[in-house]
N, C-alpha and C positions, 0 to 999 in steps of 0.2 A: 434444547439443542438437536439437531437433526440425528437419527442415529441409522446404522447402515441398515439397508443398502443405501437409503434414503440421501445419507452422507456423502456419498460418492456422487450420486445424481446432483446434490445439492453444490458440491464444488465443481462438476462440470457446467453447470448452468452461470455459477459465478465465472468462470473461466470464459465463458461464453460472450459474457456481458450483459446476462438477463438482470434487467433492472428491478423484478421482484425478489429474485435471490438476494441481489445486492442490498436492497432494503430490509430483507430478512436478518440477512448477516448485521447490519447495522443494529437493529432491533434487538437481536440475541446478545451480540458482544459487546456493544458500544458500553453499557453500565461496567463490564468487567474491566474494559481499557480504562475507562475514566477513573474508577476506584484505586487503580494501579498508580494512575499518573498523579492522582491527589495524595496515595502515600508516599510517592517518591518526591513530592514537593515538601519537603521538611523545613527547606530554609524559607523564610517568609519574604524575604527579598525577590527570591524567584516565583513565589506564588503571586506577586504583584506584576510581574514581568509575563509569565506564561499562564494561561488559560486552560484547564482541562480539556475543554471542547476543541480548542485551536489544534493541541497535540494528539488527541484523538483524530481529529479529520485528517490529519496529515498521516498519522499511521493508517487509516483507511483508505486513503488515496494511494497511498504506495502500495498497499496490499491488493487493491483490486488491480492496478497496473502491472506488477509482478505476477499476480496470479494470471491475468489473461495473457501474460507474457509465457505462461507455463513453467515459472520459475519454482513453485512449490509443489511438493508433492505430500498431499495430505489423506491421511488415512482414517482418522477419527476426529470427534469435536474436540477432545482434550488436547490433541496436539494443535487444532486451530488456535484454540484458546491460548494454549502455551507462547504459539509464535506471535499473536497478536501482543500479548503481554510483554513479552521480549523486545518486540519493535517499539512498543511504547518506551520502555525503560532505555533503549538505545537511543532513540530519537530525543528524549528528555535530557539524558546525560549529554547527549552532543550538543545540544542547544545551551546547556546549562555551561558546558566547558566554553564554547564560544562566547557566553557573555562574560565570563569571569577573564577570558583571555582580552577581551576587548576593553576590559577595566572600565565598563560604562556604570554610569551614575544611576543605580536602578530606580531612585527615586522620580527619575525625569521619564523612565520609559514607560510605553503604554504596552498594553498586551502584544504578545509576538505576534507578527503578521505571517500568517499562512495565507494569503490572500489567494493563491492559485489554487486554495484546496477547498474554498468555501463551497464548491461545488458536488462533494462527495453525496452520492444520494442515500437518505436517510430513510427512518420508517414513514417520515411525513413527506416523502419526495414528492415535490411539484413539477409539472411538466418543465418547467424553465430548470429547476434544478437537474432532472434529468438529462435535459438537454445538454448541460454545460458537463455532466459526467460522460456522455458521448462527445462531446467536442474534446474533453481531455485524451480520451482513448483516441480519437482521430489525430490529435497533435502527437501522441506518443508514437502512433505507427507510421506518422509523417516522417520522424526523425530516423527511423529504421531505414536500412538499404533493403533491396529486394530480397536478399538472402535471408537476412535476419527476421523480414516480415514472413518470410514462408516458414520459418522455424516457429514463430509466434503461431501462425496459421495451423500448423501440424499438432503442435502442444495443445491449442486451444480445442482440437477435435479430440484430445483426451490421449492422444498417441504416447506410449513409453520412449524414452530416449533411443533406446535399441532400435525402433521401428523407424523414428525420426532420422537416424543416422544412415539405415538402410535405404529410406528414400532419397536423401539428399547428399549421400556419400559422407565419409569421414568416420570417425568413432563418436561412441555417444557421449565419453566425457568432454571430447573437444567442442562438440555441438553445445552441450549444457555449458560450457564455460564460454561459448562464442556469445550466447544469449545472454549469459550473466552479465557478462563484460558489456553487450550493447544496452542492457536495462539500466545498468549504473551510469552509463554514459547519457543516456536519454533523461535520467532522472536529474543528473546534474543539470543537463541544458535547460530544461524544464522547472528547475530549482525546487524539485518536490522533496529532497533530502536536506534543505537549507531552512533554517528558520531566520527570516530576515526582522529584525527589530527596527 
């Protein structure tokens, strides 16, 4: 895992959409995410429904978009690992609740469809996978209004929320919440936080 100050640069590159940094993150952290998912899938019926790779790709896609939007303040590799593992647990728990709530016959289900997320850049990112990742970021940005895009751009430059608020007006907490709500809205619109089986 990258060490300080390399880690700060690593996060900056991810925030800026650097494909090599994204591939490196996948290479280093994907095994931890998949292992956590596997441990959490104790129910054999859910194992038939959810594939650890699908959930992992959903976590990574959500992470990349939210990081590009400047949502996360990451200081060290351990904090990043905790965030990714927590995201995996939450996505899996949410998907399992949805499955149980819908009372579906698990024997008839195929692995959960994370169709929109198959484009997460991996260590073996092909040009087509990289293009799909860029397309997702473009779709994400297209769903934001002009003010939200400005917040994303300033955060992508690595500015702290206080500096962002000085440049666009308002206070840091309000601007952070504005962007968090926008990211949630767009994630719902793009169905990034849903597991459609």
